C-alpha positions in Angstrom: 0.0 0.0 0.0 1.2 3.5 -0.7 2.2 5.5 2.3 -0.2 8.3 1.4 -3.2 6.0 1.4 -2.1 4.5 4.8 -2.2 7.9 6.5 -5.8 8.7 5.4 -7.8 7.3 8.3 -11.6 7.7 8.6 -13.5 7.8 11.7 -15.9 4.9 11.3 -19.2 6.8 11.8 -20.8 5.4 8.7 -20.6 1.8 9.8 -20.5 -1.3 7.5 -21.8 0.5 4.4 -19.0 3.0 4.4 -16.4 0.2 4.6 -18.0 -1.6 1.7 -18.2 1.5 -0.5 -14.5 2.1 0.1 -13.5 -1.5 -0.4 -15.6 -1.8 -3.6 -14.1 1.4 -5.0 -10.5 0.3 -4.3 -11.0 -3.1 -5.9 -12.7 -1.6 -9.1 -9.7 0.7 -9.5 -7.3 -2.3 -9.2 -5.6 -1.2 -6.0 -4.2 -3.7 -3.4 -6.4 -4.1 -0.4 -5.9 -6.4 2.6 -7.7 -6.9 6.0 -4.9 -4.8 7.5 -5.8 -1.9 5.2 -9.4 -2.0 6.3 -8.3 -2.1 9.9 -6.0 0.9 9.6 -8.2 3.1 7.5 -11.4 2.7 9.6 -9.7 1.9 12.9 -11.6 -1.3 13.4 -10.7 -4.8 14.6 -9.5 -7.7 12.3 -12.8 -9.4 12.9 -14.8 -6.3 11.7 -12.6 -6.1 8.6 -13.2 -9.8 7.8 -16.9 -9.4 8.4 -17.1 -6.5 5.9 -15.4 -8.7 3.2 -17.8 -11.6 4.1 -20.8 -9.4 3.8 -19.7 -8.1 0.4 -19.2 -11.6 -0.8 -22.1 -13.5 0.7 -24.9 -10.9 1.0 -24.1 -8.7 -2.0 -22.9 -11.4 -4.3 -19.5 -9.8 -5.0 -17.0 -12.0 -6.9 -14.3 -11.2 -4.4 -11.4 -13.6 -3.6 -8.0 -13.2 -2.0 -5.2 -13.5 -4.6 -2.0 -15.0 -3.1 0.0 -13.8 -6.1 -1.1 -10.2 -5.6 -1.4 -10.5 -1.9 -4.7 -8.6 -2.2 -8.4 -9.0 -2.5 -9.5 -8.9 -6.2 -12.7 -9.0 -8.2 -12.8 -12.0 -10.5 -15.4 -10.2 -12.6 -14.3 -6.6 -13.3 -17.8 -5.5 -14.3 -19.3 -6.2 -10.9 -21.0 -3.2 -9.3 -22.8 -2.9 -6.0 -26.6 -3.6 -6.4 -28.7 -0.5 -6.7 -30.7 -1.5 -3.6 -27.6 -1.1 -1.5 -28.0 2.7 -1.6 -31.4 4.3 -1.9 -31.3 6.0 -5.3 -33.1 9.1 -4.1 -30.6 9.7 -1.4 -27.6 9.0 -3.5 -28.9 11.3 -6.3 -29.7 14.0 -3.8 -26.1 13.8 -2.5 -24.8 14.2 -6.1 -26.9 17.3 -6.5 -25.7 18.7 -3.2 -22.2 18.3 -4.4 -23.1 20.3 -7.5 -24.3 23.1 -5.2 -20.9 23.1 -3.5 -19.2 23.4 -6.9 -21.1 26.6 -7.6 -19.3 28.2 -4.7 -15.7 27.2 -5.5 -13.3 29.8 -4.2 -15.9 31.5 -2.0 -16.3 31.5 1.8 -19.3 29.1 1.4 -17.2 26.4 -0.2 -15.6 24.9 2.9 -18.7 24.7 5.2 -20.8 23.3 2.3 -18.3 20.5 1.6 -17.9 19.7 5.3 -21.7 19.3 5.7 -21.9 17.2 2.6 -19.1 14.9 3.8 -20.9 14.3 7.1 -24.1 13.4 5.1 -22.1 11.1 2.9 -20.8 9.1 5.9 -24.3 8.7 7.4 -26.3 7.8 4.3 -28.4 5.8 4.1 -29.2 4.8 7.7 -29.2 8.2 9.5 -29.6 11.1 7.1 -30.7 12.2 3.7 -30.4 15.4 1.7 -33.6 17.3 1.5 -33.5 19.3 -1.8 -36.6 21.4 -0.9 -34.9 22.7 2.3 -31.7 23.3 0.4 -33.5 25.2 -2.4 -34.9 27.6 0.2 -31.5 28.8 1.1 -30.0 29.1 -2.4 -30.9 30.8 -5.7 -29.2 30.1 -9.0 -29.3 32.3 -12.0 -28.1 31.9 -15.6 -29.4 28.4 -16.1 -30.6 27.3 -19.6 -34.1 26.5 -18.4 -34.1 23.1 -20.1 -35.8 20.7 -17.8 -34.3 17.2 -17.6 -36.7 14.6 -16.4 -35.8 13.2 -13.0 -36.2 9.6 -14.1 -33.7 10.1 -16.9 -31.1 11.6 -14.6 -31.5 8.9 -12.0 -31.3 6.1 -14.5 -28.2 7.7 -16.1 -26.6 8.0 -12.7 -27.4 4.4 -12.0 -26.0 3.3 -15.3 -22.8 5.1 -14.5 -22.6 3.5 -11.1 -23.5 0.0 -12.3 -21.7 0.2 -15.7 -25.0 -0.5 -17.5 -25.7 0.1 -21.2 -28.6 2.5 -21.9 -30.7 2.6 -25.0 -31.9 6.1 -25.7 -33.9 7.9 -28.4 -32.1 11.2 -28.7 -32.8 14.5 -30.4 -29.7 16.2 -31.9 -30.5 19.9 -32.2 -27.6 20.7 -34.6 -29.0 18.2 -37.2 -32.7 18.5 -36.2 -32.6 14.7 -36.1 -34.0 12.1 -33.7 -32.2 8.7 -33.6 -32.1 5.6 -31.4 -28.7 4.5 -30.1 -27.0 2.5 -27.3 -24.6 4.4 -25.0 -22.2 3.5 -22.2 -22.5 6.3 -19.6 -19.3 7.2 -17.8 -20.1 10.3 -15.9 -22.6 13.2 -15.5 -21.7 16.9 -15.6 -23.6 20.1 -15.2 -22.8 23.2 -17.2 -24.8 26.4 -16.8 -27.8 24.4 -15.5 -27.8 21.7 -18.2 -27.2 18.1 -17.2 -25.0 16.3 -19.7 -23.9 12.6 -19.8 -20.5 11.8 -21.2 -20.7 8.4 -22.8 -19.3 6.0 -25.4 -21.7 6.1 -28.3 -21.8 2.7 -29.9 -23.5 4.1 -33.0 -20.6 6.4 -33.8 -18.0 4.3 -32.0 -16.6 7.4 -30.2 -17.2 9.4 -27.0 -20.1 11.9 -27.1 -22.0 14.2 -24.8 -25.8 13.8 -24.4 -28.0 16.4 -22.8 -30.4 14.7 -20.5 -33.2 17.1 -21.5 -33.0 15.9 -25.2 -33.5 12.2 -24.3 -36.9 11.4 -25.7 -37.0 7.7 -24.5 -34.7 5.6 -22.5 -34.3 2.1 -21.2 -31.7 0.7 -18.7 -30.3 -2.5 -20.1 -29.0 -5.5 -18.2 -25.8 -5.5 -20.4 -22.7 -4.3 -18.6 -19.7 -2.5 -20.1 -16.0 -2.0 -19.2 -15.0 1.5 -18.3 -12.6 3.3 -20.7 -9.6 5.0 -19.2 -9.9 8.0 -21.6 -13.5 8.7 -20.3 -12.7 9.4 -16.7 -13.9 12.9 -15.7 -10.3 14.1 -15.1 -8.9 12.8 -18.4 -11.9 13.6 -20.7 -12.5 17.1 -19.2 -8.8 18.2 -19.4 -9.3 20.2 -22.6 -13.1 20.6 -22.5 -14.5 24.1 -22.7 -18.0 24.2 -21.2 -19.6 21.2 -23.0 -17.3 20.8 -26.0 -14.5 18.3 -26.0 -13.2 18.5 -29.6 -11.0 16.1 -31.5 -7.6 17.7 -30.7 -6.6 20.4 -28.2 -5.2 23.8 -29.4 -4.1 27.0 -27.8 -6.4 30.0 -27.9 -5.0 33.4 -27.2 -7.5 36.1 -26.3 -6.7 39.8 -25.7 -9.1 41.6 -23.3 -9.1 45.3 -22.9 -8.4 47.1 -19.6 -12.1 47.4 -18.8 -13.0 43.7 -19.2 -9.7 42.5 -17.7 -11.0 43.4 -14.2 -13.5 40.5 -14.4 -11.2 38.1 -16.4 -8.6 38.2 -13.6 -11.2 37.2 -11.0 -12.1 33.8 -12.3 -10.6 30.5 -13.4 -12.2 30.0 -16.8 -10.3 26.8 -17.6 -7.7 24.6 -15.8 -5.1 25.4 -18.5 -5.4 29.1 -18.4 -2.5 31.5 -18.2 -2.8 35.2 -17.8 -0.3 37.8 -19.1 -0.6 41.4 -18.0 -0.4 44.0 -20.8 1.1 47.6 -20.6 -2.3 49.1 -21.3 -4.0 47.4 -18.4 -5.5 44.6 -20.4 -4.6 40.9 -20.2 -3.8 38.1 -22.6 -5.7 34.9 -21.7 -4.2 31.6 -23.0 -6.3 28.5 -23.0 -5.5 25.0 -24.2 -8.9 23.6 -25.2 -10.8 21.4 -27.6 -13.8 22.2 -29.8 -14.6 25.6 -31.1 -18.4 26.3 -30.9 -18.6 27.0 -27.1 -15.4 29.0 -27.1 -16.5 31.1 -30.1 -19.9 31.9 -28.6 -18.2 32.8 -25.2 -15.8 35.2 -27.0 -18.7 36.8 -29.0 -20.4 37.5 -25.7 -17.7 40.1 -24.8 -18.2 42.1 -28.0 -15.6 44.8 -28.6 -13.8 44.1 -25.3 -12.0 41.0 -26.6 -9.8 40.1 -29.6 -8.9 36.7 -30.8 -5.1 36.7 -31.3 -4.8 33.0 -32.2 -5.4 30.6 -33.8 -6.1 32.3 -37.1 -9.1 30.1 -38.0 -10.8 31.0 -34.7 -10.1 34.7 -35.3 -11.7 34.4 -38.8 -14.7 32.6 -37.4 -15.4 35.3 -34.8 -14.8 38.0 -37.3 -17.2 36.5 -39.8 -19.9 36.2 -37.1 -19.4 39.9 -36.1 -19.6 41.1 -39.7 -22.8 39.1 -40.2 -24.3 40.7 -37.0 -23.3 44.2 -38.2 -25.2 43.7 -41.4 -28.4 43.0 -39.5 -28.1 46.5 -37.9 -27.2 48.4 -41.1 -30.5 49.3 -42.7 -32.2 45.9 -42.1 -33.3 46.8 -38.6 -35.7 49.5 -39.7 -37.3 47.2 -42.3 -37.7 44.5 -39.7 -39.3 46.9 -37.2 -41.8 48.1 -39.8 -42.7 44.5 -40.8 -43.3 43.6 -37.2 -44.9 46.9 -36.3 -42.3 47.7 -33.7 -41.2 51.2 -32.6 -38.6 52.6 -35.0 -35.0 52.3 -33.8 -33.5 55.3 -32.1 -31.2 57.4 -34.4 
């Protein structure tokens, strides 16, 4: 066992279920686990450690054995996942939403107490506590969401599919092509961007990773078929170059020059994990990002109007310029005609 893992002890307030969750997670990640590791991490007796392993095997049907070659417990079936009845779905899903609330307050004074409270709830679920979304909603207000409503049953089944490595059949509407198609997906994780829930999954129809907005799933069915997780679709690896929702085929460096006025707000936030800021003599800043995709970034840049200039790459600069020129044409003479046709007040001179 690595020294760092050995030092991370947990007060065993969650009981048996917390030990099983940790044990299951370690085995699915291929890490070495012995009864001594359980004893040390949870500060329990050898008998309690062995009881946890026995419960996982006998009561939950886990294919767990002790490998003498590895000197560790292992799963003989790598696709095994804890049964859904082990955790109450509503409670687990509520906990995930609560963690999303905490992410909205990254870097603020509210972040630390929110995360501390959520960690306490995590240790006690499901026996002693649950997250009440109605009560939480009374204390928080979020603005800027897209307003697209994702059905709760779709979100919960996608989360369950992620947890149990289950294939999902969906009938999905693709807005960019105005097309509805049935496909089978392997959900790897859920993410929330500006209020929209998106599932990152392996699309068997295209044979490549894709993002699916939960609100655009017209029909869905959770299948019994299991899948093997792909290393490239972990949240950390896949999201490394993602900007908002777009992943892109290959990352590139975007260089954006913000004027002195807008630079005040650009300096305040972390827009992407790869960002680098360079101060300019006129009070502005250069923002460098290594990202994939182009649509979300271009739309984000266009939102700053004349306060930002795309320095590189050239093709992104051209795309933003073409969009701005097209927008200008709308306001050069055509506005008055449009207002007349719609019987709107004439534009101010």
